[in-house]
C-alpha angles and dihedrals in degrees: 000000000000091000090050093053092046091050091049091051091052091050092048092049092050090051094056111098118245119229089258092052091046091053090054092053099045110105092191088055092049091050091047093052092048095046095049097033092240119182130176133203093231145346093272092059092046089051091054092046092048090054090054090047091053091052090048092054091054092046093049091051091051093047092051089052089052089049088068120175092003087076130225114337101157131069149146113299140159091288095057096100095041131107115241093256089055096054130091111307126238120183115186106151115166123174111260092231096045113139117197112234103166116109122266115227115243112247112251125222091229113121112242118235120257090249139003128185116180089187086082089067140053089260092089116060122207121292114277132208123224091188120194093340125100092231100122089122091058092048093048092050093044093051092048090052090048092053094048092048092049094047094046092052094044090245096308093114097049098153132135116242135213121269087174091067091055095043092049101037108035104109118251097219139061132042091313098038117154130187106212112227089004090066145273141175137255095246088058090049093053092047090054094049090046090056095043132077086258144285113294127224117261094250094058094045106019126190107273104174116112116264092204108032137042115249139159118282112272115252117261110265091227096171092050092050092050092049091059089080098033136090091290094055093117090058096048095058133225126332138180131240125205127206096187141296141250138208117250091199128030101269122249107227138168112346095006111131094207093223095114103042117145103262091173089062090050090052090049091051092049090052086065103039146326112286138204114251135177123215149177100260096173094129099031096103088070095049115114105164146310130063117326112213126222090243093056095044093054134206119026098195124119093247092059095057113110107154138052122212139146133269111215103175148312142243113219092172098062119106085253105026113225147186115238110228128185119215131197098226097102128268091278090074126083118328096356089306097324136098127206114218126197107266100205091074142031088269114197087355092280093154094055099086111020113164135179120193121223106230119203118221127197105168122140092194094066117103108204095213094048092045092052091049093049091048091050090052090052090052091051091052091048092052100037099056091234117128 
């Protein structure tokens, strides 16, 4: 009897599929490999990747359940067979003892529009890609400076600027120290630009970090930065200067949970311009489209924030109202590079660290009346839904 039971157990064990065999019989896996052109050096590697893919499927299902009435917002994508260190990079790294000192704008009594989308105007430049470098903080600050420069010139200075300059040149020490691809924070980025000649355009100092592999931060092009304000200035192209920055919402710092941030103040700020925001992007690699709920995104506290991006508007009239947030993970991610976050709450903690840079203008060719008119027309486009 004992021998019979033992023999049956051996037969049963041999009948169970190995991970390699399972990966060969999984139609979802086959479809995934074909869609994303996945190849592997051997069966062992494919087996490991298939195991990650299986975990991703279970995680996506759980996240969509958490997303509730907002509907499915997560799915299988190119990252679904990747280890965490191989996925899209983030990079928010703020000193633990950092104390915000910039002024907080007073909330106005003006009623915010029902919707605003600055993507319908020149105020939002094309989606960028930080690649495998933790430079989100430099991208977020750069994009905020771009938008302020464009709005203040009525669209005349619609140029893209250089996140590489900030990532490479922002000093690593002091209260505002940043570490390039190893992380930094937007306040540190603004402080660097304020102390520099200015922030160059992206053609003069292009992004040089790898989009596919991790690598050290590129060295600061010191001579190029100095030349921006030298005798060859006309050849280097336009650049932006920053006098400082302010918070649009009282910042959530330290032990703040983020649950009671002033969302009305965030709406009021977005009615004026796009703004830099920092978030908890822990589940963002699984996002594929739709509205991400606060429940699915997770903790809103300051300590959970790990990524800086840009809020460019909101839609309070949608079945599930949402904030419109621009990422720096290329246009192949999410909703053509964007994510929609549930508007009823401080989803992902996006209202914890809302900053607006103060761009300095010194252009004799700007006519104040014309500039104001052009800016008003941009606002009308952003709030009317007409491109």
